[in-house]
C-alpha positions, 0 to 999 in steps of 0.5 A: 644974698639977704639976710634972714631977718632977726624977728619973723614977722610973717608966720604960715602954720598948718593944721592949726585948727586944734593942738599942737597947731594952734599952740604954735599959733598962739605962741607966735601971735602972742610975738605979734607976728602976721599969721597965716593959717590953714586946716582943714575944718574952717569952724576950728580955724576961726576959733583959732583966729579968734584967740590969735587975734586977741593977742592983736596979731594979724590973722588970715585963715583958709581951709585947705586939703594938703593932699592935693598940690595945687591948692596948696601951691595956690595958698603959698603963692597969695600969702607970697604976693601979700607978705613973704613968709618968714617961717613956714611950720609944716605941722598937719597931720593924722594917724591910724592903727589896726582893727579892733578884730586883729586885722592890720590897718587897711591900705586906705586908712594907711595911705591917708596918713603918708599922703596927708602927713608925708605928702602934704610936707612935700606940697608945701615944701615945693611950693614955699621953697622957689619963693624962698630962694629967690629972695635968698632967706626963710625958714622950714619947719618940718614937723616929724615925730619921736615915731619916725625914729623908732615907730610902734607896733600899732602905728606902722604908716604913721611911723612910715610917714613921720620917717619919710618926713625926716628923710625928705627933710634932711635931703632937702635941708642940704640943698636948699642950704646954698640958697639961704634958705634953712629947713629944720626936723623936729620930731616931738615925743608924747604931746597932749592933743586931741588927735593923740587922746584918740588912742589911749597908750602909756605916755611918758614924759608927755608935754602940753601943746603949749610947751611943745610949741614953745620948744619947736620956735625956739628950735626954728629961731636957734636953726636946729637942724634936727631936733628930737625930744624930750631929751630923755625919750629921744636918747632912749630910742637912739640907744634901743636901736642899738640892740636886737629887734626881738628886745625893741619889740619885748621894751616897745609893747608898753608903748601899744594902744590901749584897747577897750 
C-alpha cells in the first residue's frame, strides 16, 4: 500500500470563486501546490486563479454545478489523468432562509441547499474515492458547519444539509480507511464571507476566511477526523444539546437572522 505524501502537491477545491474556497486556494497556492479549482461563476474563478498565480502556483479552473453527478465525475477523472489528487476539499455550499412574511422557506429553497451542500459532497466523494482507493492514498475534506451540530431556526435546510455531511462523512471515513484513504469532516463556526453576510445576526467568535482556511488545512494535514471550531463555540453547542429543547430554543433566539 502506498504511503500518503508528506507535502501534498495536487489540491482540488470546490466553491473557490469566493469566500472560504478562495481563501483555501490562496493558502495552498502559497505552499506551491498545483491547484484544481471549481465554482459556478467563471469570472470570479478567474479572479481567484490570477490571485493564486501571483504565488507562482499552477492553477486550473472549471465552472461546474456540483448537483449533477456526471459533470462532477468528468471533472475528477480529468484531474486524475493529469495529476492524482492528494487532497480534495468539498467546500461549495449555499444557504437560505424563511420568507419575510412569516412563511417557511419554500421547498425549492430547501432542496437547492440540500442538493448543493450534501448532494454535491456525495457526488465529489463517489467520483474521487475510487481513484484514491486504487492507489491506496488520498485525503478528502468535507466542509460541514457547526449548524450541522445545532441548526438555527432560520436555517432548517442549511442545518439539515450540513448534518447530512457529518453523517455521510463519518460513515465513509470508516469504510475508506481500509483502503488507505482518509476522510475529514470540518465544522467551522462563523466565517466572514459574502455568503454569510447575506443575513445579519449575532456571530460570536467570527473568523476571517483566511484564518478558517489555515485551520482547515492544518486539520487535513493532521488527519483530524471531526474538527469543530472555534473550540469554545463548539463546546457550548455540545453542552447545550444536553438541555431540554425549550431551553435551547430560548438560548438560540439571539442567533436568528435580523430582519429589516
